RODO-2510 file (C-alpha; in nm, 4 decimals, decimal comma):
residues 566
     n   res          X          Y          Z
     1     m    -6,4157    11,6448    25,2563
     2     l    -6,6729    11,8496    25,0771
     3     k    -6,7910    11,9884    25,4319
     4     s    -6,4355    12,0807    25,5635
     5     r    -6,3740    12,2526    25,2368
     6     h    -6,6768    12,4501    25,2670
     7     r    -6,5895    12,5540    25,6201
     8     s    -6,2389    12,6480    25,5087
     9     s    -6,3878    12,8783    25,2517
    10     l    -6,5917    13,0568    25,5123
    11     a    -6,2952    13,0966    25,7383
    12     v    -6,1022    13,2567    25,4463
    13     l    -6,4045    13,4899    25,4067
    14     l    -6,3983    13,6058    25,7636
    15     v    -6,0161    13,6678    25,7581
    16     a    -6,0590    13,8605    25,4466
    17     l    -6,3583    14,0930    25,5851
    18     g    -6,1427    14,4018    25,6631
    19     v    -6,0290    14,4074    25,2987
    20     v    -6,3802    14,3347    25,1518
    21     m    -6,5566    14,5947    25,3659
    22     s    -6,3270    14,8768    25,2580
    23     s    -6,3903    14,7959    24,9120
    24     c    -6,7721    14,7897    24,9459
    25     v    -6,8554    15,1054    25,1254
    26     s    -7,0340    15,3694    24,9363
    27     s    -6,8242    15,6709    24,8363
    28     g    -7,1211    15,8660    24,9414
    29     g    -7,1203    15,6972    25,2759
    30     s    -7,4849    15,6416    25,2593
    31     s    -7,4961    15,3170    25,4484
    32     g    -7,3531    15,4273    25,7777
    33     a    -7,6189    15,3052    26,0074
    34     p    -7,5658    14,9659    26,1619
    35     q    -7,6787    14,6969    25,9455
    36     s    -7,7170    14,3847    26,1714
    37     g    -7,9801    14,5741    26,3629
    38     q    -8,1130    14,8918    26,4553
    39     v    -8,0416    15,0771    26,7781
    40     e    -8,3696    15,2288    26,9120
    41     g    -8,4171    15,5789    26,8075
    42     q    -8,1864    15,5537    26,4991
    43     p    -8,3229    15,5335    26,1415
    44     k    -8,4176    15,1826    26,0376
    45     i    -8,2206    15,1142    25,7348
    46     m    -8,2218    14,7652    25,5484
    47     t    -7,9475    14,7039    25,3128
    48     i    -8,0160    14,4366    25,0453
    49     g    -7,7290    14,2641    24,8545
    50     v    -7,7912    14,1385    24,4942
    51     a    -7,5343    14,0033    24,2431
    52     r    -7,6731    14,1357    23,9126
    53     f    -7,6563    14,5024    23,7754
    54     v    -7,9828    14,6833    23,8444
    55     n    -8,0682    14,8478    23,5132
    56     v    -8,4365    14,8805    23,5146
    57     l    -8,7144    14,8525    23,7834
    58     q    -9,0348    14,8108    23,5707
    59     r    -9,0799    14,4305    23,5212
    60     r    -9,0272    14,3321    23,1537
    61     v    -9,0189    14,6928    23,0305
    62     v    -9,0600    14,7403    22,6724
    63     g    -8,7394    14,6449    22,5120
    64     a    -8,5736    14,5522    22,8367
    65     v    -8,4031    14,2088    22,8582
    66     a    -8,6219    13,9603    23,0285
    67     g    -8,4775    13,8963    23,3775
    68     a    -8,2533    14,2028    23,3728
    69     g    -8,1417    14,2779    23,7240
    70     e    -8,2666    14,1223    24,0234
    71     p    -8,6597    14,0758    23,9758
    72     g    -8,7153    14,1072    24,3585
    73     i    -8,6251    14,4651    24,3622
    74     f    -8,9349    14,5372    24,1769
    75     w    -9,1484    14,4827    24,4899
    76     i    -8,9578    14,7431    24,6936
    77     a    -9,1033    15,0250    24,4773
    78     h    -9,4034    14,8951    24,2838
    79     d    -9,7009    14,6898    24,3230
    80     d    -9,9448    14,4718    24,1096
    81     l   -10,3055    14,3919    24,0815
    82     k   -10,2396    14,0628    24,2735
    83     a    -9,9618    13,8709    24,4577
    84     i    -9,8725    13,5313    24,3086
    85     n    -9,8296    13,2551    24,5783
    86     a    -9,8418    12,8984    24,4996
    87     g   -10,2062    12,8364    24,4106
    88     a   -10,3351    13,0846    24,6615
    89     d   -10,3063    13,4301    24,4843
    90     s   -10,4187    13,7282    24,6895
    91     p   -10,5371    14,0784    24,5886
    92     r   -10,3138    14,3711    24,6108
    93     l   -10,4067    14,6866    24,4056
    94     a   -10,7288    14,5127    24,3334
    95     t   -10,9985    14,4819    24,6227
    96     k   -11,0401    14,1250    24,5365
    97     l   -10,9479    13,8385    24,2825
    98     p   -11,2257    13,8095    24,0077
    99     a   -11,4452    13,5177    24,0452
   100     l   -11,7302    13,3333    23,8434
   101     a   -11,9509    13,3233    24,1440
   102     d   -11,9109    13,6952    24,2060
   103     g   -12,0256    13,7905    23,8511
   104     d   -11,6960    13,9554    23,7739
   105     w   -11,5639    13,6805    23,5620
   106     v   -11,8160    13,6168    23,2845
   107     l   -11,8218    13,3568    23,0075
   108     n   -11,9981    13,5023    22,7076
   109     p   -12,2347    13,3098    22,4915
   110     g   -12,0110    13,3494    22,1725
   111     g   -11,7077    13,1869    22,3392
   112     s   -11,5251    13,4887    22,4692
   113     m   -11,4969    13,6099    22,8424
   114     d   -11,4625    13,9254    23,0264
   115     v   -11,2749    13,9756    23,3685
   116     t   -11,3320    14,2738    23,5688
   117     w   -11,1032    14,4144    23,8300
   118     k   -11,2262    14,6492    24,0999
   119     l   -10,9175    14,8840    24,2080
   120     r   -10,8590    15,0285    24,5493
   121     p   -10,9737    15,3792    24,5520
   122     n   -10,6807    15,5076    24,7807
   123     v   -10,3718    15,4098    24,5800
   124     k   -10,1289    15,6848    24,4922
   125     w    -9,8182    15,7006    24,2679
   126     h    -9,5005    15,8107    24,4493
   127     d    -9,5469    16,1678    24,3017
   128     g    -9,8736    16,1863    24,4597
   129     a   -10,0899    16,1355    24,1508
   130     p   -10,3852    15,8905    24,1982
   131     f   -10,3652    15,5421    24,0579
   132     t   -10,6653    15,4677    23,8203
   133     s   -10,7830    15,2292    23,5461
   134     a   -10,6428    15,4646    23,2953
   135     d   -10,3057    15,3591    23,4054
   136     l   -10,3825    14,9891    23,3293
   137     t   -10,5423    15,0595    22,9927
   138     f   -10,2243    15,2707    22,9015
   139     a    -9,9921    14,9700    23,0075
   140     f   -10,2077    14,7361    22,7893
   141     q   -10,1850    14,9603    22,5081
   142     v    -9,8117    14,9992    22,5379
   143     y    -9,7378    14,6228    22,5633
   144     k    -9,9747    14,5427    22,2802
   145     d    -9,8058    14,7877    22,0563
   146     p    -9,6387    14,5673    21,7762
   147     e    -9,3829    14,8510    21,7321
   148     l    -9,2684    14,8015    22,0803
   149     p    -9,2015    14,4214    22,1135
   150     s    -9,2194    14,2830    22,4595
   151     e    -9,1984    13,9658    22,6383
   152     y    -9,5775    13,9374    22,6664
   153     q    -9,6694    13,9437    22,3069
   154     g    -9,5820    13,5627    22,2755
   155     r    -9,7601    13,4558    22,6101
   156     n   -10,1050    13,4381    22,7433
   157     f   -10,1410    13,8091    22,6818
   158     r   -10,1959    13,7442    22,3169
   159     l   -10,5582    13,6095    22,4252
   160     m   -10,6356    13,9566    22,5675
   161     e   -10,8040    14,1154    22,2997
   162     s   -10,9024    14,4383    22,4511
   163     v   -10,9648    14,6299    22,7598
   164     s   -11,2122    14,9089    22,8977
   165     a   -11,2178    15,1295    23,1966
   166     p   -11,5966    15,1989    23,2671
   167     d   -11,4900    15,4223    23,5651
   168     p   -11,1605    15,5208    23,7431
   169     y   -11,1614    15,2295    23,9748
   170     t   -11,3092    14,9535    23,7435
   171     f   -11,0848    14,7807    23,4623
   172     v   -11,2237    14,5020    23,2315
   173     v   -11,0226    14,2765    23,0209
   174     h   -11,1926    14,1120    22,7253
   175     w   -11,0471    13,7547    22,6376
   176     g   -11,0988    13,6009    22,3004
   177     r   -11,1928    13,2715    22,4452
   178     p   -11,2266    13,1027    22,7721
   179     f   -10,9012    13,0769    22,9494
   180     v   -10,8376    12,9480    23,3058
   181     e   -10,5666    13,1963    23,3636
   182     g   -10,8187    13,4712    23,3518
   183     t   -10,6611    13,6470    23,6392
   184     d   -10,3234    13,6466    23,4655
   185     v   -10,1712    14,0347    23,5282
   186     g    -9,8943    13,9534    23,2457
   187     g    -9,8815    14,2768    23,0483
   188     l   -10,1056    14,4590    23,2935
   189     h    -9,8260    14,5790    23,5303
   190     p    -9,9217    14,9531    23,5853
   191     m    -9,7525    15,2263    23,3999
   192     p    -9,7794    15,5961    23,4994
   193     r    -9,9729    15,7179    23,2298
   194     h    -9,9499    16,0986    23,3458
   195     l    -9,5723    16,0795    23,3152
   196     l    -9,5431    15,8530    22,9950
   197     d    -9,8345    15,9154    22,7705
   198     e    -9,6930    16,2188    22,5980
   199     t    -9,3681    16,0488    22,5197
   200     y    -9,5681    15,7442    22,3907
   201     r    -9,7757    15,9680    22,1584
   202     t    -9,4894    16,2056    22,0297
   203     n    -9,1733    15,9972    22,0444
   204     k    -9,2432    15,6228    22,0794
   205     a    -8,9066    15,5204    21,9862
   206     s    -8,7750    15,6785    22,2959
   207     l    -8,9976    15,5156    22,5443
   208     e    -8,7651    15,2292    22,5947
   209     g    -8,4714    15,4504    22,7353
   210     h    -8,7189    15,6710    22,9454
   211     p    -8,5714    15,7381    23,2887
   212     a    -8,8974    15,6603    23,4494
   213     w    -8,7805    15,2979    23,4180
   214     s    -8,4872    15,3567    23,6160
   215     s    -8,3242    15,6730    23,7842
   216     q    -8,6490    15,8623    23,7729
   217     f    -8,8746    15,5660    23,8568
   218     v    -9,2140    15,6477    24,0003
   219     g    -9,3999    15,3284    24,1244
   220     l    -9,6839    15,2276    24,3735
   221     g    -9,4876    15,0323    24,6303
   222     p    -9,3976    15,0949    24,9738
   223     y    -9,0829    15,2761    24,9225
   224     k    -8,9885    15,5242    24,6585
   225     m    -8,6696    15,5954    24,4666
   226     e    -8,4384    15,8356    24,6546
   227     r    -8,1027    15,7834    24,4847
   228     w    -7,9734    15,5976    24,1830
   229     e    -7,6004    15,4969    24,1559
   230     d    -7,5725    15,3468    23,8191
   231     g    -7,4410    14,9876    23,8293
   232     y    -7,3520    15,0140    24,2077
   233     q    -7,6707    15,0798    24,4230
   234     v    -8,0113    15,2055    24,4400
   235     q    -8,1672    15,3781    24,7512
   236     f    -8,5400    15,4046    24,8497
   237     v    -8,7052    15,6061    25,1202
   238     r    -9,0483    15,5246    25,2837
   239     f    -9,3517    15,6383    25,0975
   240     d    -9,5817    15,7556    25,3590
   241     d    -9,8893    15,7688    25,1367
   242     y    -9,8659    15,3795    25,0487
   243     w   -10,1995    15,2239    25,0330
   244     q   -10,1347    14,9517    25,3108
   245     g   -10,0152    15,2395    25,5447
   246     r    -9,6855    15,3598    25,6840
   247     p    -9,4068    15,1220    25,5898
   248     p    -9,1939    15,0225    25,8764
   249     l    -8,8433    15,1007    25,7436
   250     d    -8,6919    15,4532    25,6925
   251     r    -8,4730    15,3453    25,4011
   252     v    -8,3979    15,0378    25,1810
   253     i    -8,0588    15,0235    25,0049
   254     v    -8,0034    14,7908    24,7315
   255     r    -7,6241    14,7283    24,6806
   256     v    -7,4938    14,5407    24,3746
   257     i    -7,2002    14,2993    24,4665
   258     a    -7,1299    14,0826    24,1847
   259     d    -6,8930    13,8272    24,3655
   260     g    -7,1028    13,5652    24,5531
   261     n    -6,8048    13,5122    24,8075
   262     t    -6,8029    13,9017    24,8741
   263     l    -7,1838    13,8812    24,9267
   264     v    -7,1520    13,6096    25,1923
   265     a    -6,8638    13,8013    25,3612
   266     n    -7,0715    14,1162    25,3724
   267     i    -7,3708    13,9395    25,5488
   268     l    -7,1440    13,7626    25,7777
   269     a    -7,0074    14,0899    25,8950
   270     g    -7,3373    14,2452    25,9197
   271     e    -7,2765    14,5108    25,6244
   272     i    -7,5885    14,3968    25,4576
   273     d    -7,8994    14,2565    25,5863
   274     v    -8,0515    14,0524    25,3149
   275     i    -7,9221    13,8546    25,0031
   276     l    -8,1988    13,8003    24,7515
   277     p    -8,2613    13,4746    24,5616
   278     i    -8,0587    13,4018    24,2463
   279     s    -7,7568    13,6233    24,3811
   280     i    -7,5894    13,3074    24,5349
   281     t    -7,6042    12,9433    24,4683
   282     l    -7,8028    12,6952    24,6716
   283     d    -7,4614    12,5564    24,7754
   284     a    -7,3454    12,8655    24,9000
   285     a    -7,6708    12,9362    25,1062
   286     a    -7,6431    12,5794    25,2521
   287     e    -7,2795    12,6445    25,3420
   288     l    -7,3693    12,9544    25,5201
   289     r    -7,6590    12,7738    25,6826
   290     d    -7,4400    12,5044    25,8000
   291     s    -7,1582    12,7167    25,9124
   292     g    -7,2974    12,8102    26,2635
   293     w    -7,3866    13,1595    26,1362
   294     d    -7,6579    13,3172    26,3673
   295     g    -7,8828    13,4239    26,0798
   296     q    -8,1713    13,2979    25,8502
   297     v    -8,1471    13,1012    25,5293
   298     l    -8,5096    13,0766    25,4241
   299     p    -8,6015    12,8321    25,1234
   300     f    -8,7861    13,0022    24,8641
   301     l    -9,0483    12,7375    24,7964
   302     d    -9,3249    12,9306    24,6339
   303     l    -9,3835    12,8333    24,2704
   304     p    -9,0615    12,6329    24,2657
   305     s    -8,9041    12,5020    23,9437
   306     l    -8,9132    12,1233    23,8740
   307     r    -8,6188    11,9338    23,7728
   308     r    -8,7384    11,6474    23,5382
   309     f    -8,5898    11,4008    23,2891
   310     d    -8,7632    11,3833    22,9504
   311     i    -8,7952    11,0687    22,7618
   312     q    -8,7133    11,0152    22,3969
   313     f    -9,0248    10,8482    22,2277
   314     r    -8,9285    10,8881    21,8523
   315     p    -8,8760    10,5208    21,7525
   316     e    -8,6073    10,6350    21,4760
   317     r    -8,3949    10,7861    21,7651
   318     a    -8,4663    10,5887    22,0787
   319     r    -8,2020    10,3300    22,1805
   320     p    -8,1995    10,0441    22,2804
   321     t    -8,5119     9,9562    22,0963
   322     n    -8,6538     9,7897    22,4067
   323     g    -8,5225    10,0710    22,6226
   324     l    -8,7071    10,3639    22,7799
   325     i    -8,9542    10,3672    22,5035
   326     n    -9,1017    10,0554    22,6697
   327     l    -9,3481    10,1528    22,9594
   328     r    -9,2197     9,8836    23,1934
   329     v    -8,8600     9,9787    23,1313
   330     r    -8,9543    10,3422    23,2037
   331     q    -9,1411    10,2460    23,5382
   332     a    -8,8301    10,0273    23,6373
   333     m    -8,5724    10,2998    23,5710
   334     y    -8,7882    10,5553    23,7488
   335     q    -8,7964    10,3316    24,0620
   336     a    -8,4232    10,2850    24,0401
   337     i    -8,3621    10,6418    24,1113
   338     d    -8,3055    10,7616    24,4670
   339     r    -8,4878    11,0845    24,4127
   340     d    -8,4657    11,1713    24,8000
   341     a    -8,0966    11,1425    24,7941
   342     m    -8,0714    11,3337    24,4668
   343     a    -8,2881    11,6034    24,6035
   344     a    -8,0965    11,6205    24,9347
   345     v    -7,7718    11,6544    24,7377
   346     i    -7,8805    11,9110    24,4638
   347     t    -8,0984    12,1213    24,6798
   348     a    -7,9062    12,1048    24,9954
   349     r    -8,1949    11,9603    25,1902
   350     m    -8,4054    12,2737    25,1053
   351     a    -8,6605    12,0993    24,8813
   352     p    -8,8296    11,7597    24,8445
   353     r    -8,8306    11,4978    24,5704
   354     a    -9,1143    11,5370    24,3102
   355     d    -9,3834    11,2800    24,2638
   356     t    -9,6000    11,4920    24,0355
   357     w    -9,6183    11,8586    23,8976
   358     f    -9,7798    11,9768    24,2060
   359     a    -9,5447    12,1128    24,4852
   360     p    -9,6318    11,9733    24,8380
   361     n    -9,6783    12,3373    24,9620
   362     d    -9,9550    12,3939    24,6823
   363     p   -10,3021    12,4385    24,8606
   364     d   -10,4559    12,2012    24,6051
   365     y   -10,1950    11,9115    24,6765
   366     v   -10,4094    11,7543    24,9339
   367     k   -10,7098    11,7522    24,6802
   368     i   -10,5028    11,5440    24,4216
   369     e   -10,2637    11,3489    24,6566
   370     s   -10,4838    11,0394    24,6415
   371     a   -10,4651    11,0078    24,2547
   372     i   -10,1005    11,0258    24,2210
   373     p    -9,9256    10,6943    24,0888
   374     r    -9,6463    10,6325    24,3213
   375     y    -9,3040    10,5007    24,2201
   376     p    -9,1007    10,4755    24,5511
   377     y    -8,7275    10,4006    24,5261
   378     d    -8,7153    10,0257    24,4967
   379     p    -8,4179     9,8693    24,3094
   380     a    -8,5581     9,5195    24,3747
   381     r    -8,8914     9,6160    24,1978
   382     a    -8,6974     9,7799    23,9290
   383     r    -8,5246     9,4526    23,8556
   384     t    -8,8401     9,2715    23,8486
   385     l    -9,0007     9,4931    23,5967
   386     l    -8,6948     9,4878    23,3741
   387     v    -8,7074     9,0961    23,3648
   388     e    -9,0856     9,1204    23,2700
   389     a    -8,9624     9,3490    22,9890
   390     g    -8,7293     9,1025    22,8674
   391     w    -8,4059     9,2243    23,0357
   392     t    -8,1935     8,9720    23,2260
   393     p    -7,8617     8,9765    23,3804
   394     g    -7,5657     8,8186    23,1835
   395     p    -7,2471     8,6614    23,3243
   396     d    -7,1098     8,9884    23,4104
   397     g    -7,4509     9,1123    23,5818
   398     k    -7,5039     9,3652    23,2944
   399     l    -7,8514     9,3567    23,1668
   400     i    -7,9121     9,1970    22,8058
   401     d    -8,2470     9,2112    22,6070
   402     q    -8,3304     8,8542    22,5356
   403     a    -8,4976     8,9200    22,2050
   404     t    -8,2208     9,1377    22,0446
   405     g    -7,9082     9,0761    22,2613
   406     q    -7,8713     9,4511    22,3116
   407     r    -7,7390     9,5868    22,6417
   408     l    -7,9458     9,8419    22,8270
   409     e    -7,7086    10,1320    22,7297
   410     i    -7,9155    10,4654    22,8128
   411     e    -7,8036    10,7934    22,7229
   412     i    -7,8412    11,0670    22,9946
   413     r    -7,8206    11,4110    22,8369
   414     g    -7,8076    11,7469    23,0003
   415     e    -7,6401    12,0833    23,0198
   416     p    -7,3243    12,1238    23,2432
   417     s    -7,5316    12,2806    23,5221
   418     f    -7,7332    11,9378    23,5526
   419     q    -7,3973    11,7221    23,5934
   420     r    -7,4403    11,6052    23,9514
   421     e    -7,7942    11,4837    23,9196
   422     a    -7,6693    11,3079    23,5877
   423     l    -7,4053    11,1184    23,7836
   424     i    -7,6345    11,0379    24,0626
   425     m    -7,8725    10,8693    23,8051
   426     q    -7,5880    10,6987    23,6166
   427     n    -7,4677    10,5548    23,9469
   428     d    -7,8187    10,4459    24,0497
   429     w    -7,8866    10,2734    23,7106
   430     q    -7,5475    10,1071    23,7185
   431     a    -7,6442     9,9480    24,0501
   432     i    -7,9207     9,7453    23,8715
   433     g    -7,7151     9,6307    23,5932
   434     a    -7,7887     9,9005    23,3322
   435     e    -7,4980    10,0798    23,1487
   436     p    -7,5962    10,4567    23,1336
   437     f    -7,3769    10,6986    22,9828
   438     v    -7,3684    11,0802    23,0332
   439     h    -7,3777    11,3166    22,7413
   440     n    -7,2989    11,6704    22,8525
   441     i    -7,4242    11,9376    22,6185
   442     p    -7,1323    12,1726    22,5423
   443     a    -7,1813    12,4975    22,7436
   444     a    -7,1812    12,6975    22,4169
   445     l    -7,5027    12,5074    22,3232
   446     a    -7,6813    12,5448    22,6537
   447     g    -8,0336    12,6458    22,6014
   448     d    -8,0239    12,5183    22,2485
   449     r    -8,3688    12,3094    22,2525
   450     e    -8,2588    12,0882    21,9429
   451     q    -7,9794    11,9433    22,1649
   452     k    -8,2339    11,7877    22,4011
   453     t    -8,4385    11,6401    22,0889
   454     l    -8,1136    11,4455    21,9850
   455     t    -8,0984    11,2179    22,2844
   456     t    -8,1500    10,8412    22,2379
   457     g    -8,2500    10,8202    22,5930
   458     g    -8,3584    11,1222    22,7853
   459     a    -8,2605    11,4644    22,8796
   460     f    -8,2638    11,6891    23,1791
   461     t    -8,4611    12,0111    23,1992
   462     n    -8,5908    12,2599    23,4429
   463     g    -8,9042    12,4617    23,4360
   464     q    -9,2091    12,5863    23,6348
   465     y    -9,3628    12,3000    23,7992
   466     q    -9,7217    12,2986    23,6507
   467     a    -9,5671    12,3763    23,2919
   468     l    -9,4831    12,0003    23,2825
   469     l    -9,8298    11,9321    23,1360
   470     d    -9,8374    12,1953    22,8613
   471     t    -9,4816    12,0977    22,7720
   472     h    -9,5803    11,7525    22,6481
   473     n    -9,8691    11,8430    22,4061
   474     s    -9,8168    11,7284    22,0608
   475     g    -9,8454    12,0612    21,9450
   476     r    -9,5241    12,1344    22,1336
   477     i    -9,3083    11,8721    21,9451
   478     p    -9,0177    12,0914    21,7908
   479     s    -9,0792    12,1978    21,4289
   480     a    -8,9705    12,4664    21,2018
   481     e    -9,3157    12,6303    21,2717
   482     n    -9,2812    12,6334    21,6544
   483     r    -8,9120    12,6578    21,7184
   484     f    -8,9701    12,9103    22,0024
   485     t    -9,2479    12,7035    22,1641
   486     g    -9,1417    12,3520    22,0708
   487     t    -9,0807    12,2245    22,4209
   488     n    -9,1822    11,8543    22,3811
   489     s    -8,8351    11,7446    22,2996
   490     g    -8,8867    11,3780    22,3412
   491     g    -9,1897    11,3760    22,0680
   492     y    -9,4579    11,2594    22,3243
   493     h    -9,7929    11,2067    22,1313
   494     v   -10,0956    11,0800    22,3160
   495     p   -10,4271    11,2115    22,1869
   496     e   -10,5873    11,1616    22,5429
   497     h   -10,3297    11,4008    22,6733
   498     d   -10,3847    11,6692    22,4099
   499     a   -10,7725    11,6386    22,4768
   500     l   -10,7384    11,6833    22,8578
   501     m   -10,5130    11,9767    22,7994
   502     i   -10,7730    12,1397    22,5748
   503     r   -11,0190    12,0893    22,8554
   504     m   -10,7926    12,2160    23,1233
   505     s   -10,7128    12,5491    22,9471
   506     s   -11,0807    12,6323    22,9459
   507     a   -11,1904    12,4890    23,2706
   508     i   -11,2679    12,7928    23,4827
   509     d   -11,4299    12,6316    23,7662
   510     p   -11,1734    12,5117    24,0360
   511     d   -11,3454    12,1729    24,1179
   512     e   -11,3609    12,0878    23,7525
   513     r   -10,9905    12,1703    23,7376
   514     i   -10,9072    11,9539    24,0277
   515     q   -11,1001    11,6497    23,8738
   516     l   -10,9033    11,7079    23,5490
   517     h   -10,5707    11,7286    23,7184
   518     r   -10,6701    11,3839    23,8953
   519     q   -10,7395    11,2481    23,5491
   520     m   -10,4066    11,3571    23,4123
   521     m   -10,2241    11,2127    23,7197
   522     t   -10,3662    10,8652    23,5845
   523     e   -10,2717    10,9364    23,2112
   524     f    -9,9385    11,1312    23,2336
   525     l    -9,7781    10,9672    23,5360
   526     a    -9,9023    10,6171    23,4331
   527     n    -9,7265    10,6637    23,0940
   528     l    -9,4346    10,8547    23,2365
   529     p    -9,3241    11,0550    22,9395
   530     a    -9,1006    11,2515    23,1938
   531     y    -8,9630    11,1622    23,5327
   532     p    -9,0386    11,4528    23,7951
   533     l    -8,7313    11,4339    24,0103
   534     f    -8,7249    11,7159    24,2579
   535     f    -8,8254    12,0803    24,3069
   536     t    -8,5424    12,3455    24,2770
   537     p    -8,5885    12,6356    24,5407
   538     q    -8,4111    12,9502    24,5729
   539     a    -8,3158    13,0868    24,9102
   540     v    -8,3327    13,4263    25,0896
   541     q    -8,0414    13,4894    25,3397
   542     a    -8,1179    13,7462    25,6205
   543     v    -7,9663    13,8489    25,9428
   544     k    -8,1377    13,7451    26,2582
   545     s    -8,3052    14,0896    26,3145
   546     v    -8,4959    14,0918    25,9935
   547     t    -8,8491    13,9914    26,0201
   548     g    -9,1440    13,9471    25,7830
   549     i    -8,9833    13,7632    25,4871
   550     r    -9,2107    13,4989    25,3564
   551     g    -9,1145    13,2543    25,0760
   552     t    -9,3412    13,3822    24,8191
   553     t    -9,3029    13,4688    24,4416
   554     t    -9,4538    13,8184    24,5058
   555     f    -9,2376    13,9615    24,8021
   556     n    -9,4657    14,1703    25,0457
   557     m    -9,1895    14,4433    25,1143
   558     f    -9,4504    14,6250    25,3304
   559     e    -9,4167    14,3531    25,5867
   560     w    -9,0186    14,3456    25,5991
   561     n    -8,8794    14,5086    25,9065
   562     k    -8,5886    14,4931    26,1440
   563     q    -8,6051    14,4537    26,5124
   564     s    -8,4166    14,7029    26,7327
   565     l    -8,1198    14,5419    26,9066
   566     r    -7,9920    14,6937    27,2344
***
């Protein structure tokens, strides 16, 4: 029934295309070239559809709301020191990634460290000015300015104590202590000093609203700003002096279409070439994929988020008393969840279940795989473990604790967006005799961390996949002092885990880090303070003629192209 309803909705979209198209054409007529492919000899124009208003182009610009606009747009017009790609970062504006073996990542005797970046000498801003280390020192100064609060001041950026520029193509970051993410570029996104320095020095308060963040944006990317239509679309043209060479497209148009159905209708009609991630849901992307459409739905699997279920460990809150707080019960209930089926339903078969915090496409996965404790879906094994923990079926088949007479009533708490996985988990647990109940956090309180701390069983959450480890430090247990960083909602407190995390944060050597991860597999997954469930990707939709899109966190827009169709 669900599938037929999806197909019906697509049919309605197709019927309505004539109306949709007339409402989506620019008043300036700027997208007149065919969008499903380019006839040879005509300009190559790629039109990208996004759902969210494009209000700034500089990522996490001073004063801007984090995530404002579609983040993928940044890579059309700007560039960074490196590209972030699932454990295999690659240099961009830098000639190479700093490494201990090369001497450009130095651990100092006093406990600090210095990381040296060597910059490419042939990089230019869109106005022709050379990009130099001065642009990075300026960006660092702006982001560090306490009068201009930014997202970075509460992250790893705070460990960067100072920077220096020995020459125009050398940039050195001084860190207060050894830190494994020494090549983190947060807070180092280049800013054009030659355009912004005077404003910063003479009228700092006006920097937030400077047009250089939007309508007069000057960046380092393959395409430069041509036209800014506030709230509707942005047009870029090829930047012929781009450091990687001549970009393949003549023009890139980003069109804002807030309604997901209208976005899909536009790509079906060939009026747009690409829909960027987060603009439509995975369900809508899967519907498009399964409709017979002759296009591409590309799972965005690089650095995916991890859906997990955090267990309540506070004895004063955990119920029943011999429930999930008991290790055997935790193991049993984990093995009673059909995570393959859950992943297939929630991600529309675009991502796998999770056995750990490493995504299967992470280059280091093969190095840690043998250390992962496995909990395959096995209801029979789950029942055996529950019996060993003191839970036996009563006359009605429902599990009863022999010591207390309690029934295995487990709370499954989550925000409304997690309702489907909550119902799947509830059904799986009911099948082995438990009596789970779902507590939906009101939409008005979604995002309120305190709501998850109140669960008597466990709570769903979502986050970057390797953040799972840091989340469960005892220092992250919510309190009045850490209400912004208190992510350890279940109150998990194991000294061995804390000690391993301290070692992990300063383990610079890659081989040492792999060994620590293997140790943490044994400690963390044996104790199961949280259930890794499945990875949650995003998806790019593109017409058949588009090439060069790869599912990476840092889009390489220079590789995006359109084949000529005859």
